[in-house]
Structures are given as structure tokens and as C-alpha cells.
N, C-alpha and C positions, 0 to 999 in steps of 0.2 A: 823141327822146332826152330823158330826164329830166336835169335839171341836177345832181342829186345822185346819188351812188353810195351805196347802202344797206349796203355791207359795210365793215368796218373794214380799212383799208389799212396797209401798212408803207411808210414812207419810208426808203429805204436811203441816207441822207445826213445829215451833221452840219450842213448849211448852215442857219443861222437864217433866211436869206432864203427858201429853199424851204419851210421850216416855216411861215413867215408867209403865203406865197402859198396853201398848202393850207388854212390856217386861214381865210383870207379867202374861199376857195371853199366853205367850210362842210363840208369833208370830215372824216370820222372816221378818225384815223390815229395810229400810234405811230412813233417814230423808232427804228430799229435801224441802228447804224453798222457798216459792213462791215470797215473797217480793212485793206483790200486794198492791195497794192503798186500804185502809180499810174504806173509807168514803162511806156512803149510804145516800139516800134521807132522810131528817129529818122526813118525815111522815111515815117511815117504823115502823112497830111494832117490839118489841124485837125478835119475832120468824122470821119475814121476814128478819131482820137484820142478824141474825146468819146463816140463810140458804143462803142468798145472798153472804155473805162473805166466807162461806165454799165452795160454788160453784165457786166463783171467784178464790180462792186459788187452788182448785182442778184442774180447767181448765188450770190455768197458769202452774202448774207442769205437767199436762198431755201433754202440748205442748212440754215439755222438755223430757218426758219419756212416750211416747205413748204406749209402750208395757207392762207396769206394772200396776197392780191394785193399785189404789190410794185411800187413806183415807185422807180427808181434813176436818177440823172442826174449829168451832169458838164458843166461849161461852160468855154469858153476864149474869150479875146479874141484876134483874129487881124488882122494888117495885113501887107500885102506877102507873104502866104502863110506868115508866121511866127506862132507862138503866143507871146503876151506873157503870161508867168506872173505870179505874185505877186512884187512887188518885194522884194528882200532887205533893203533899207534905204531911208531917205528920198532918198538921192541916186539910187538906181535908180528910185524912184517918179518923181522929177523928169524923169529921162531918158525914161521911158515916156510921161509926159504931153507932153513936147516932141515925141515921135514922133507922138502922136495929134493934136496941135494943128493945127487947120485942115484936118483930113483925115477921111476916112471909114474906119471899121474895122468888123469883123464880130464879133458876139457869137454864138457857136455853142453850142447846148446839145444834147447827146445824151441821149436818154431810153430806158430799157429797162423795159418792163412785163412782168411775169411772173405767170402764174396757172395752176395745174394743168398744168404741162408745156408751156403755150403761151407764146410770147414775141412781143412787138412791139418792134422796135428801130428808132428813127428819130432824126433830128436836125432842128433848126430854126435858121435863120439870120436874125438881125436886123442891119440896117446902121445904124450910129450915126455921125453927123457931128459933130465938135467945132467950136466956134468957134475962131478963132486965139487962142491964149493968150499973154499976156505972161509974162516971167520972174517978175514980181511976183505975178501970179495963180497961177502954178504953185507958187511958194514958199509962198504963203498957203494954198493948198489942201492941200499936203503937210503943212504945220505943224498943220493941224486933226487929223491922224492918221487920216483916213478912207481913205487909200491903203493902209494896212497890212493885209496879209492878203487883198488883193483883186486878182484877175486884172485886168490893164489899169490898175491903180493908181487906180481910182475906183469909187464906188458911186452908181449913178444914183438909187437910192431914198433917198439922203441929199443932202448939200450938193452932191455931184457933178452933180446935175441942172442946175446953172447952167453947166456946161461944155458941155452938149449943145445943138447948133443944131437938129438934126433927127434923126428916127428913121424908118426904113422897115422895117415889120414889127411883130412882136408885142412889146409893152412888157414883159409878165411874163417873156418869154424872156430879156431883158437882166438882170432881177433874179435869174433862176436856173432858171425852169421855164416852158415854154409850157403854161400851165394848161389853157386851153380845148381845145387839141389833145390833151393828155394825157387829159383826162376823156372826150372823144369816143372815143379809141382804147381806153380802159379799158372803156367800155360795150360796144364791139364784142367785146373779149376775154372779157368776162363774159357775153356772149350776150344783151345787152339793149341 
């Protein structure tokens, strides 16, 4: 398998983290945002949720750009079988971080790859364990503003890295996309 993909790709995601990961991997791509509804049935598991949303995003963009290989993704933070969304305010961020403190949670990313009527839909799970956090550490982190707009109320690629005791699995998956797995699967879909 070659490390690079020689075709221009479409990233069906507005995520700056996913964009950064694909740039680091040296891929040629453009961003096309789907704007799809992101609600799913309440009985979906976290894995079903990310796969359904990635597929929905990918298919919406494929309708606009049928000629291009498409990467669509969606990620959630899950603990105790529940999805922890983006906190609505700083108090919600603090509550989320208290829940994650000293415990292991899962970061689950669903990926949908589409090209010429073929699809590969998968998800990857990375387990993240936080150090026990004091109220002062939680307040200080939330005051930095990094919790805003982030599922799980933290960003591992920023200052949030100091909250993390250990990781089991793929680091880029936590940031937003399991890049190596995605590239390998794209090569298979593209016939190379």
C-alpha cells in the first residue's frame, strides 16, 4: 500500500481537527460541508450513532460531488453507555469533566467512505483515562475556553492533553479521524 492517495478527496466535515489530520497525512482534499440533520433515534448506541451520522453526511455530499472520493466522519465521547455532547455552557462543561475525572471513557468515530457507488462504513473506538481532577483544575481548564464546542468538554490536541493519564488505541481517532485506517480502507475502495 502506498502512503499517499493520488486523487483529490472531499472531506464532508467542517471539523478543523479533521482538516488538520488530513493535511498532516499529506492528502489533497477540499472541504464540502453537508449541513444534514444530526438527530438519530434515541435507542441508537454510540457506535450506531456515529456510523449513521457519518453515512448521512457522506451521502449528502456525494449527491453534490458524485465524481469524487468522499470521507465523512462523526465522533462522540461516551461513558456509561451515554453520549456526552458538546456542553451548552461552562457549568455543563464542569459537570462533564467531573464525570470523566479519574475514569475511562470512549471516543468513538464513525467513518463513511464513498466512491463510485461503493461504500465502506466503519467505526473505531479509543479508550481514554483521565487523571482524578480537582475542582480547581476543572475550573481552570474550563476558564481557558477549550471546553466550548467540544464533545466531552475537552480537546486532547490542546491543553486538554494534561487531563489524560492514558490512551488505549488510535490517538488521531481522539482528535477526530482514525487516519491510518481511513487511508488503508480508501486504497481498497479505490482498487489499489
